Structure formats: structure tokens, C-alpha cells
C-alpha positions as CSV (number, residue, x, y, z in Angstrom):
1,M,-0.2,0.0,0.4
2,E,1.0,3.4,-1.3
3,L,2.3,6.6,1.3
4,K,-0.9,8.6,0.0
5,D,-3.4,5.0,0.9
6,R,-2.4,4.3,4.3
7,I,-2.4,8.4,5.1
8,L,-6.1,8.2,4.2
9,L,-7.3,4.9,5.9
10,K,-5.4,7.0,9.0
11,L,-7.1,10.1,8.1
12,S,-10.8,8.1,7.6
13,R,-10.1,6.5,10.4
14,M,-10.1,9.7,12.7
15,N,-13.3,10.8,10.7
16,T,-14.9,7.6,12.5
17,Y,-13.9,7.7,15.6
18,L,-14.5,11.7,15.9
19,D,-18.0,10.5,14.6
20,E,-18.0,7.8,17.1
21,L,-17.6,10.9,20.0
22,E,-19.9,12.8,18.6
23,E,-22.6,10.5,19.2
24,L,-21.6,9.7,22.2
25,L,-21.3,13.0,23.4
26,P,-23.9,14.4,25.9
27,Q,-24.8,18.0,25.0
28,D,-24.5,19.0,29.0
29,E,-21.0,19.1,30.8
30,E,-23.4,17.8,33.7
31,D,-24.8,15.0,31.9
32,F,-20.9,14.5,30.7
33,I,-19.4,14.6,34.7
34,H,-21.8,11.8,35.9
35,D,-22.4,9.6,33.3
36,L,-18.8,7.5,34.4
37,K,-19.1,4.8,30.9
38,T,-19.6,8.1,28.5
39,K,-16.7,10.1,30.2
40,R,-14.5,6.9,29.5
41,A,-15.9,6.3,26.7
42,C,-15.7,9.5,25.2
43,Q,-12.0,10.2,26.5
44,K,-10.8,7.4,25.4
45,T,-11.7,7.6,21.2
46,I,-10.6,11.2,21.4
47,E,-7.3,9.0,22.7
48,A,-7.3,7.2,19.9
49,V,-8.3,10.1,17.6
50,I,-4.9,11.9,18.7
51,E,-3.0,9.0,18.5
52,E,-4.3,8.6,14.9
53,V,-2.8,12.7,14.4
54,L,0.7,11.5,16.3
55,D,0.8,8.8,13.8
56,I,0.5,10.4,10.6
57,L,2.4,12.9,11.0
58,S,4.8,10.3,12.0
59,M,4.9,8.3,9.3
60,L,4.8,11.9,6.9
61,V,8.2,12.4,8.6
62,S,9.9,8.6,8.0
63,Y,8.6,8.5,5.0
64,F,10.1,12.1,3.3
65,K,13.5,11.3,6.3
66,L,12.2,14.9,7.3
67,G,14.6,14.0,10.1
68,L,15.1,11.8,12.9
69,P,12.8,12.6,15.7
70,E,13.9,11.2,19.6
71,S,9.8,12.2,20.8
72,E,6.9,13.3,19.9
73,D,7.3,17.1,20.3
74,D,10.8,16.6,17.1
75,I,8.0,14.9,15.3
76,V,5.3,17.9,15.0
77,R,8.4,20.3,15.0
78,I,9.7,18.9,12.5
79,A,6.1,18.2,10.3
80,E,5.9,22.3,11.1
81,K,9.8,22.6,10.2
82,K,8.9,21.1,7.3
83,G,5.4,23.3,5.9
84,I,3.2,19.5,6.4
85,I,1.3,21.5,9.3
86,S,1.2,25.3,9.6
87,S,2.4,26.9,12.5
88,E,-0.9,27.6,13.9
89,L,-1.7,24.2,14.0
90,A,1.4,21.8,15.3
91,A,1.0,24.4,18.5
92,K,-3.1,22.5,18.8
93,V,-1.6,19.5,18.1
94,K,1.5,20.1,20.3
95,S,-2.1,21.1,23.1
96,M,-3.6,17.9,21.5
97,K,-0.8,15.6,22.9
98,G,-0.5,17.3,25.9
99,F,-4.2,16.4,26.8
100,R,-3.4,13.0,25.1
101,N,-0.6,12.1,27.5
102,I,-2.9,13.3,30.6
103,L,-5.9,10.8,29.5
104,V,-2.9,7.6,29.4
105,H,-0.6,9.1,32.3
106,K,-3.4,10.1,34.4
107,Y,-0.9,12.9,35.1
108,G,-2.7,14.9,37.5
109,E,-6.3,14.5,38.0
110,I,-8.3,15.0,35.2
111,D,-10.1,17.9,34.7
112,D,-14.1,16.7,33.7
113,E,-14.6,20.4,32.6
114,E,-11.7,21.0,30.5
115,T,-12.3,17.0,29.5
116,Y,-15.7,18.5,28.2
117,I,-14.6,22.1,26.8
118,F,-11.9,20.5,24.8
119,L,-14.0,18.4,23.5
120,T,-16.8,20.0,22.6
121,H,-14.6,23.3,21.6
122,E,-11.5,21.7,20.5
123,L,-12.7,18.6,17.3
124,K,-12.8,21.6,14.3
125,D,-8.1,20.7,14.6
126,F,-9.3,17.8,13.2
127,A,-10.6,19.4,10.0
128,A,-7.5,21.5,10.0
129,F,-5.3,19.1,10.2
130,E,-7.0,16.7,7.7
131,K,-7.2,19.4,5.2
132,E,-3.3,20.6,5.2
133,V,-1.5,16.5,5.2
134,K,-3.9,16.6,2.0
135,Q,-2.8,20.1,0.2
136,Y,1.2,18.4,2.0
137,L,0.4,15.1,-0.3
138,K,-1.0,17.0,-3.5
139,K,2.4,18.6,-3.3
140,K,4.5,15.3,-2.9
């Protein structure tokens, strides 16, 4: 399978997870906070979405031999420097990665209100990510 096809498959999977998240996420913050199963399902789903983003960037950096990253932060930095994603989007991806780390590693307590805000206000960043990645692939 060619790189473009693998990237498109990962973008499709990312969008599937986002659709699932939209179905899972209650309209009311209080419902989210007090429903443990829904809260955990949403957390695991957004974690999977962010993993797809990081995987895509890693694949692009590796395939085009853009550098030897030592960390996920390096992957994002290289992707920004080499024009895969804009500086604005790179900052958002770093924020996504930080949020994912909190969910995965439970660095401190997970703030349910902040999680709900992220899930209801930051999902548009994934569409911007898809757009920029597709534009980069068209150039290559």
C-alpha cells in the first residue's frame, strides 16, 4: 500500500472516531461529568483520534526522510518546520498531545470540565489537520 493510501486510511479512521465521539458526547456538561461510562468512552475515543494524528505525522516525517525525531515533540516540530502543518496547527497538535498524555498517563487528576470543553470546542482542529495533510500530499 502506498503512503498516500495509508495516510488516507488513517484519516478515515480518525474521522470515524470523531463521528463516534459526536454520538457519545452528551449535549450537557453535567451529564458528561456524572456518567462514568460515557466519560470514559469519550476519553478513550479522543485518545484514539489523537494517536491517529501523531501516527500520520510520524509516517510523513519518516517516509520523506525529514529528520530523526527523538520524541513526539520532535515529530511535530519537524512537521511544522518542513511545511506538513502550519505553525498554528503545530501548536494545536502539541496541545492535543499534552491532553492525550494526561488521559493516558493521568498526570495529575483529569479535569472533567476541561475535558468536556476540549471535546466540544477543539474538534474542528482535526478537520484543519486533515486539510493541511492532504494539501501536503498533493504537493508531493
